[in-house]
MARMAR-704200 format. One line per 5 residues: number of its first residue (from 1); for each residue x, y, z of N, C-alpha, C. Coordinates in Angstrom, 2 decimals, m for minus. Atoms other than C-alpha are relative to their C-alpha. Layout:
% MARMAR-704200
NUM) X,Y,Z,X,Y,Z,X,Y,Z  ...
***
This chain:
% MARMAR-704200
1) 0.60,m1.32,m0.14,19.88,240.21,22.04,1.08,1.00,m0.51  m0.97,m1.04,0.52,21.26,243.39,20.44,0.73,0.67,1.22  m0.63,m0.66,m1.14,23.76,245.35,22.49,m0.77,1.32,0.27  0.57,m1.08,m0.57,22.85,248.37,24.43,0.93,1.27,m0.27  m0.63,m1.30,m0.15,23.93,251.97,23.90,m0.81,0.88,1.03
6) 0.67,m0.91,m0.93,23.23,254.43,26.90,0.10,1.22,m0.43  0.10,m1.42,0.34,22.17,257.88,26.06,0.20,0.85,1.41  m0.21,m0.64,m1.25,23.60,259.94,28.80,1.23,m0.36,0.75  m1.12,0.55,m0.76,27.03,259.71,30.50,0.28,0.88,1.13  m0.11,m0.69,m1.40,26.31,261.30,33.75,0.05,m1.04,1.06
11) m0.07,1.06,m1.09,26.23,259.50,37.14,m1.17,m1.04,m0.16  1.10,1.13,0.17,22.88,257.84,36.42,0.31,m0.76,m1.15  m0.30,0.86,1.22,24.14,256.80,32.94,0.96,m1.17,0.40  m0.97,0.99,m0.37,26.94,254.97,34.58,m0.69,m1.12,0.89  0.73,1.01,m0.78,24.54,253.30,37.08,m0.76,m0.89,m0.99
16) 0.76,0.80,0.90,22.62,252.16,34.07,0.86,m0.95,m0.74  m1.14,0.85,0.45,25.76,250.67,32.69,m0.07,m1.37,0.89  m0.09,1.17,m0.99,25.85,248.44,35.79,m1.38,m0.78,m0.11  1.34,0.62,0.16,22.05,247.71,35.36,0.00,m0.84,m1.25  m0.01,0.88,1.10,22.45,246.54,31.87,0.84,m1.19,0.09
21) m0.95,1.08,m0.17,25.38,244.39,32.81,m0.70,m1.10,0.76  0.78,0.93,m0.80,23.30,242.92,35.60,m1.22,m0.79,m0.66  1.05,0.67,0.72,20.66,242.15,33.10,0.58,m1.01,m1.02  m0.64,0.90,1.00,23.11,240.26,31.00,0.16,0.43,m1.39  0.05,m0.70,1.34,23.30,242.77,28.11,1.42,0.51,m0.17
26) m1.21,m0.60,0.34,26.40,243.89,26.35,m0.29,1.48,m0.29  0.17,m1.43,0.13,27.06,247.61,26.39,0.99,0.49,m0.96  m1.09,m0.47,0.88,28.70,249.25,23.28,0.68,1.24,0.49  m0.60,m1.35,m0.55,29.17,252.63,25.05,m1.24,0.93,0.23  0.94,m1.14,m0.41,27.54,256.04,25.73,m0.09,0.99,m1.24
31) 0.11,m1.26,0.81,26.24,258.87,23.58,m0.34,1.18,0.96  0.14,m1.12,m0.85,26.54,262.21,25.16,0.42,1.39,m0.70  m0.53,m1.16,0.69,26.62,265.83,23.78,0.93,0.81,0.93  m1.02,m0.68,m0.84,28.75,267.01,26.74,1.26,m0.65,0.36  m1.25,0.71,m0.44,31.39,264.48,26.83,0.76,m0.20,m1.27
36) m0.86,0.38,1.11,34.46,264.02,24.56,0.01,m1.41,m0.46  m0.03,1.40,0.23,34.40,260.76,22.71,1.42,m0.47,0.26  m1.26,0.75,m0.35,37.05,258.26,24.01,m0.41,m0.90,1.14  0.23,1.09,m0.93,37.48,255.64,26.62,0.55,0.52,1.39  m0.29,m0.46,m1.42,37.30,256.51,30.25,m0.11,m1.17,0.93
41) 0.12,1.17,m0.79,38.15,253.46,32.34,m0.74,m1.13,m0.75  0.78,1.07,0.73,35.64,250.83,31.35,m1.18,0.59,m0.75  1.04,m0.52,0.79,33.35,253.36,29.77,0.48,0.68,m1.28  m0.31,m0.54,1.22,33.46,254.48,26.18,m1.12,0.92,m0.50  0.79,m1.02,0.53,31.95,257.64,24.91,0.14,m0.04,m1.52
46) m0.18,0.25,1.43,31.06,256.99,21.23,m0.23,1.32,m0.83  0.14,m1.38,0.84,30.00,260.62,20.23,m1.34,0.53,0.38  1.24,m0.62,m0.42,26.97,262.86,20.51,m1.20,m0.73,m0.39  1.32,0.69,0.08,23.41,261.76,20.58,m0.41,m0.11,m1.47  0.41,0.12,1.35,22.74,262.67,17.03,0.59,m1.10,m0.84
51) m0.77,1.19,0.67,25.18,259.84,15.97,m0.76,m1.35,0.17  0.62,1.22,m0.45,22.71,257.26,17.33,m0.42,m0.88,m1.30  0.41,0.90,1.15,21.54,256.09,13.74,1.18,m0.75,m0.58  m1.25,0.81,0.45,25.21,254.94,13.12,0.02,m1.46,0.41  m0.18,1.29,m0.67,24.64,252.04,15.38,m1.49,m0.66,m0.07
56) 1.22,0.56,0.47,21.61,250.42,13.74,m0.23,m1.37,0.74  0.20,1.25,m0.71,22.38,247.08,15.40,m0.46,m0.03,1.52  0.16,m0.21,m1.37,21.84,248.52,18.89,m1.35,0.35,0.35  1.24,m0.53,m0.60,19.01,249.08,21.28,0.62,1.18,0.97  m0.46,m1.19,m0.83,19.07,252.38,23.32,m0.81,0.16,1.28
61) 0.74,m0.64,m1.27,18.18,253.53,26.82,0.39,1.40,0.25  m0.46,m1.24,m0.23,18.08,257.10,27.70,0.00,0.11,1.51  m0.21,m0.20,m1.52,19.61,257.60,31.14,0.20,1.36,0.52  m0.02,m1.43,m0.35,18.75,261.13,31.93,m1.15,0.16,0.92  0.88,m0.16,m1.07,16.99,261.84,35.23,m1.16,1.08,m0.20
66) 1.09,m1.02,0.07,15.08,264.97,34.34,m0.98,m0.38,m1.04  1.12,0.54,0.87,11.76,264.04,32.69,m0.11,0.98,m1.37  m0.04,m0.77,1.26,11.86,267.09,30.36,1.09,m0.15,m0.94  m1.07,0.12,0.85,15.18,266.64,29.05,m0.10,m1.40,m0.66  0.16,1.41,0.49,14.52,262.81,28.73,m0.82,m0.10,m1.32
71) 0.92,m0.04,1.01,11.59,263.52,26.63,0.46,0.69,m1.25  m0.50,m0.80,1.10,13.28,266.09,24.49,0.98,m0.94,m0.82  m0.80,0.96,0.70,16.05,263.47,23.71,m0.47,m0.90,m0.80  0.70,1.06,0.87,13.79,260.75,22.74,m0.87,0.48,m1.10  0.71,m0.53,1.12,11.61,262.92,20.69,1.05,0.44,m1.28
76) m0.92,m0.48,1.07,14.67,264.24,18.76,0.59,m1.22,m0.68  m0.42,1.20,0.75,15.98,260.63,18.10,m1.08,m0.54,m0.73  1.14,0.43,0.72,12.52,259.57,16.97,m0.22,0.92,m1.34  0.27,m1.01,1.11,12.47,262.64,14.69,0.87,m0.38,m1.23  m0.97,0.18,1.05,15.49,261.45,12.76,0.05,m1.56,m0.33
81) m0.17,1.36,0.30,14.71,257.77,12.42,m1.05,m0.87,0.86  0.77,0.92,m0.83,13.16,254.77,14.33,0.89,m0.77,0.90  m0.91,0.75,m0.90,15.34,253.88,17.23,m0.70,m1.15,0.87  0.70,0.96,m0.90,14.65,250.78,19.21,0.39,0.10,1.33  m0.33,m0.35,m1.52,14.43,251.35,22.97,m0.16,m1.43,0.78
86) m0.03,1.28,m0.94,15.35,248.48,25.49,m0.72,0.44,1.30  0.33,m0.04,m1.17,13.59,247.92,28.74,0.88,m0.71,0.93  m1.17,0.65,m0.83,15.90,247.01,31.58,m0.65,m0.11,1.50  0.64,0.21,m1.31,14.59,245.44,34.85,1.15,m0.87,0.95  m0.91,0.66,m0.87,17.20,244.49,37.55,m0.45,m1.43,0.54
91) 0.43,1.26,m0.49,17.24,240.75,38.39,m0.35,m0.15,1.41  0.38,m0.09,m1.41,16.76,241.70,42.08,m1.57,0.42,0.26  1.44,m0.63,m0.21,13.26,243.33,41.34,m0.97,m1.15,0.20  1.11,0.81,m0.28,10.35,241.62,42.85,m1.29,0.66,m0.34  1.34,m0.41,0.33,6.93,241.92,41.26,m0.76,m1.25,m0.68
96) 0.80,0.96,0.78,4.03,239.97,39.77,0.01,0.17,m1.48  m0.21,m0.31,1.31,5.18,240.08,36.19,m1.21,m0.49,m0.88  1.08,0.55,0.81,2.06,238.34,34.90,m1.08,1.01,m0.03  1.09,m0.90,m0.20,m0.27,241.25,36.04,0.37,1.54,m0.15  m0.30,m1.46,0.11,1.76,244.30,35.28,0.39,0.30,m1.55
101) m0.16,m0.50,1.23,2.34,246.38,32.17,1.18,0.97,0.14  m1.02,m0.82,m0.13,5.75,248.01,31.50,0.33,0.41,m1.52  m0.24,m0.57,1.31,6.44,250.32,28.52,1.50,m0.06,m0.43  m1.26,0.12,0.58,9.49,250.36,26.20,0.94,1.27,0.62  m1.02,m1.01,m0.40,12.72,252.30,27.31,m0.18,0.27,1.64
106) 0.08,m0.22,m1.37,11.70,251.97,31.04,0.99,m0.75,0.75  m0.99,0.41,m0.69,14.34,251.26,33.57,m0.46,m0.13,1.56  0.15,0.28,m1.28,13.76,249.64,36.96,1.21,m0.66,0.71  m1.54,0.17,m0.52,16.91,249.59,39.20,m0.19,m0.98,1.28  m0.18,1.12,m1.07,18.01,247.18,42.00,m0.85,0.21,1.20
111) 0.58,m0.07,m1.30,16.06,246.46,45.09,m1.48,0.42,0.01  1.48,m0.63,m0.03,12.54,247.65,43.94,m0.84,m1.25,0.12  1.04,1.12,m0.23,9.43,245.83,44.90,m1.30,0.67,m0.72  1.35,m0.34,0.65,6.21,246.01,42.71,m0.94,m1.07,0.42  0.87,0.99,m0.44,3.22,244.23,43.83,m0.78,m0.51,m1.26
116) 0.77,0.54,1.01,0.31,243.49,41.33,m0.80,1.12,m0.74  0.98,m0.79,0.76,m1.80,245.12,38.61,0.30,1.50,m0.05  m0.46,m1.29,0.18,0.14,248.19,38.15,0.59,0.25,m1.51  m0.38,m0.29,1.24,1.20,249.89,34.89,1.06,1.17,m0.02  m1.09,m1.01,0.11,4.41,251.85,34.04,m0.01,0.26,m1.66
121) 0.02,m0.33,1.58,4.51,253.84,30.65,1.27,0.05,m0.55  m1.33,0.08,0.78,7.41,254.47,28.31,1.00,0.92,0.63  m1.07,m0.78,m0.50,10.78,255.73,29.39,m0.16,0.59,1.34  0.22,m0.23,m1.42,9.92,255.62,33.00,1.35,m0.38,0.80  m1.12,0.42,m0.87,12.88,255.52,35.58,m0.62,m0.27,1.50
126) 0.18,0.40,m1.38,12.19,253.67,38.83,1.39,m0.23,0.69  m1.51,0.24,m0.50,15.52,254.01,40.87,m0.07,m0.96,1.20  m0.13,1.01,m0.92,16.86,251.89,43.55,m0.85,m0.01,1.25  0.76,0.37,m1.37,14.79,250.34,46.52,m1.27,0.98,0.06  1.29,m0.56,0.04,11.35,251.94,45.47,m0.98,m1.09,0.11
131) 1.15,1.10,m0.06,8.02,250.27,46.06,m1.13,0.57,m0.86  1.17,m0.25,0.85,5.12,250.31,43.65,m1.09,m0.82,0.32  1.03,0.91,m0.51,1.83,248.97,44.90,m1.09,m0.30,m1.03  1.11,0.55,1.09,m1.38,247.54,43.31,m0.71,1.17,m0.48  0.82,m0.85,0.83,m3.20,249.35,40.72,0.40,1.50,m0.14
136) m0.63,m1.26,0.27,m0.82,252.28,40.42,0.01,0.21,m1.67  m0.12,m0.19,1.26,m0.82,253.97,37.03,1.15,1.12,m0.21  m1.09,m0.92,0.16,2.53,255.67,36.07,0.13,0.27,m1.47  m0.03,m0.28,1.26,2.65,257.60,32.84,1.32,m0.04,m0.61  m1.38,m0.15,0.65,5.43,258.22,30.30,0.82,1.12,0.50
141) m1.26,m0.98,m0.39,8.82,259.99,31.17,m0.18,0.42,1.43  0.02,m0.30,m1.39,8.16,259.65,34.85,1.32,m0.29,0.68  m1.31,0.36,m0.79,11.22,259.76,37.24,m0.45,m0.19,1.46  0.23,0.17,m1.49,10.96,258.10,40.63,1.24,m0.30,0.48  m1.33,0.04,m0.71,14.05,258.78,42.86,0.12,m1.21,1.01
146) m0.01,1.23,m0.79,15.47,256.09,45.20,m0.76,0.18,1.38  0.59,0.15,m1.30,13.66,255.02,48.40,m1.44,0.66,m0.06  1.34,m0.57,0.18,10.27,256.28,47.26,m0.98,m1.14,0.19  1.13,1.10,m0.21,7.15,254.48,48.49,m1.31,0.58,m0.58  1.26,m0.39,0.66,4.11,254.65,46.27,m1.06,m1.02,0.47
151) 1.05,1.00,m0.51,0.96,253.33,47.77,m1.03,m0.38,m1.11  1.06,0.48,1.02,m1.99,251.72,45.91,m0.80,0.96,m0.57  0.94,m0.76,0.72,m4.16,253.34,43.47,0.44,1.52,m0.43  m0.57,m1.26,0.32,m1.74,256.16,42.78,0.15,0.20,m1.60  m0.14,m0.34,1.45,m1.64,257.88,39.45,1.14,1.16,m0.08
156) m1.23,m1.03,0.28,1.63,259.75,38.27,m0.22,0.19,m1.55  0.32,m0.40,1.37,0.68,261.54,35.02,1.51,0.14,m0.72  m1.08,0.01,0.85,3.31,262.04,32.13,0.87,1.12,0.71  m0.93,m0.94,m0.21,6.50,263.82,33.13,0.12,0.30,1.52  m0.17,m0.25,m1.39,6.09,263.74,36.94,1.47,m0.58,0.42
161) m1.24,0.52,m0.67,9.21,263.46,39.14,m0.26,0.03,1.47  0.00,0.16,m1.39,9.45,262.32,42.60,1.23,m0.18,0.64  m1.33,m0.10,m0.51,12.30,262.97,44.83,0.30,m1.00,0.97  m0.27,1.14,m0.99,14.29,260.60,47.08,m0.60,m0.08,1.22  0.71,0.25,m1.34,12.54,259.17,50.12,m1.26,0.64,0.08
166) 1.26,m0.58,m0.09,9.28,260.58,49.28,m1.01,m1.12,0.22  1.02,0.87,m0.37,5.92,258.96,50.24,m1.40,0.51,m0.50  1.35,m0.32,0.68,2.64,258.97,48.22,m1.25,m0.67,0.75  1.16,0.63,m0.56,m0.74,258.35,50.07,m0.74,m0.71,m1.13  0.77,0.71,1.03,m2.99,255.83,48.49,m1.05,0.95,m0.53
171) 1.03,m0.52,0.75,m5.22,257.08,45.78,0.26,1.49,m0.61  m0.30,m1.34,0.56,m3.48,260.50,45.10,0.30,0.06,m1.46  m0.35,m0.31,1.29,m2.86,261.91,41.66,0.97,1.17,m0.13  m0.93,m0.96,0.22,0.19,263.75,40.66,m0.15,0.38,m1.55  0.38,m0.55,1.21,m0.87,265.90,37.65,1.39,0.12,m1.03
176) m1.03,m0.04,1.01,1.37,266.16,34.37,1.10,1.09,0.37  m1.09,m0.97,m0.19,4.86,267.73,34.89,0.22,0.47,1.46  m0.09,m0.40,m1.37,4.44,268.04,38.64,1.19,m0.71,0.68  m1.17,0.54,m0.62,7.27,267.30,41.05,m0.20,0.00,1.57  0.02,m0.05,m1.37,7.37,266.24,44.67,1.48,m0.13,0.49
181) m1.25,m0.04,m0.48,10.50,267.11,46.59,0.46,m0.99,0.67  m0.72,1.10,m0.85,12.94,264.97,48.46,m0.60,0.01,1.34  0.41,0.20,m1.42,11.51,263.47,51.62,m1.48,0.47,0.13  1.28,m0.48,m0.11,8.09,264.83,50.72,m1.01,m1.01,0.29  1.15,0.76,m0.29,4.69,263.41,51.97,m1.21,0.43,m0.80
186) 1.01,m0.51,0.84,2.01,263.69,49.41,m1.28,m0.61,0.48  1.24,0.53,m0.38,m1.57,263.48,50.84,m1.14,0.49,m0.85  1.19,m0.62,0.83,m3.63,265.38,48.27,0.62,0.09,m1.45  m0.27,m0.08,1.43,m3.55,265.61,44.49,0.77,1.39,m0.31  m0.72,m1.23,0.46,m1.24,268.12,42.75,m0.61,0.69,m1.17
191) 0.10,m0.57,1.20,m1.63,270.72,40.18,1.03,m0.29,m1.03  m0.95,0.24,0.91,0.09,270.39,36.94,1.26,0.87,m0.09  m1.08,m0.95,0.12,3.65,271.66,36.50,0.32,0.86,1.15  m0.25,m0.77,m1.17,4.23,272.64,39.95,0.89,m0.91,1.08  m0.85,0.67,m0.92,6.78,271.75,42.64,m0.76,m0.14,1.33
196) 0.42,0.17,m1.40,5.47,270.38,46.11,1.12,m0.47,0.98  m0.96,0.37,m0.98,7.57,270.21,49.06,m0.54,m0.16,1.51  0.43,0.10,m1.46,7.25,269.21,52.75,m0.85,m1.23,0.49  0.73,1.12,m0.62,5.23,266.79,54.94,m1.07,0.65,1.03  0.57,0.40,1.25,2.39,267.13,54.16,0.45,1.07,m1.05
201) m0.42,m0.95,1.11,3.47,268.65,50.73,m0.78,0.97,m0.25  0.80,m1.05,0.42,2.46,271.91,49.70,0.64,0.72,m1.30  m0.65,m0.58,1.22,2.99,273.94,46.41,0.88,0.87,0.41  m1.13,m0.77,m0.32,6.31,275.66,46.28,0.06,0.94,m1.09  m0.17,m0.87,1.15,6.68,277.01,42.75,m0.39,m0.65,m1.33
206) 0.41,0.50,1.10,5.63,276.55,39.17,1.20,m0.44,m0.81  m1.00,0.44,0.99,7.53,274.65,36.52,m0.47,0.30,m1.41  0.34,m0.15,1.47,7.67,275.08,32.66,m0.96,m1.19,m0.30  0.86,1.05,0.61,4.90,273.06,30.90,0.61,m1.15,m0.45  m0.60,1.31,0.53,5.67,269.50,30.27,m0.55,m0.17,m1.34
***
């Protein structure tokens, strides 16, 4: 398999370094616009994101938690060529791989449990120790933070972000670009591009359009 380059040298990027290694993948280094090129311990920053096309032999993962920023980076890379994005699933993940669909560039971190017949779109992040249940439909560029519990028949449309320790009731829909805050409990559908907080979660403020 081709080596991996991680786009984003933040805390989550370094966690994805661990994820890639756990998946048996070689990592060439990181691309990041905010870090000086060089070697930092076991991590090597190769240069800014625009230099991705220099590494034609590599596959890429975009390790940026914010869905809007992650989409912008992916679109910029695709606008200057045809990068190949890797999908990484930690070996500890439990799921019925025969009945699920997972898009390119998606990252599923350690300790997650997925059951059956669910779909994850492209460039999704499912962070550590999350649960994804039957018949869930998760769109592109969704971020699910650690310890989130997603019940069955839930829909997360493109660009949704779910905070750490949140819980989603069966059958709810989070509309495009909406966000559920840390520890929130969602019992009703959300409006697009809106932050919801609390238990039960209620609208808090609007977000820019996704």
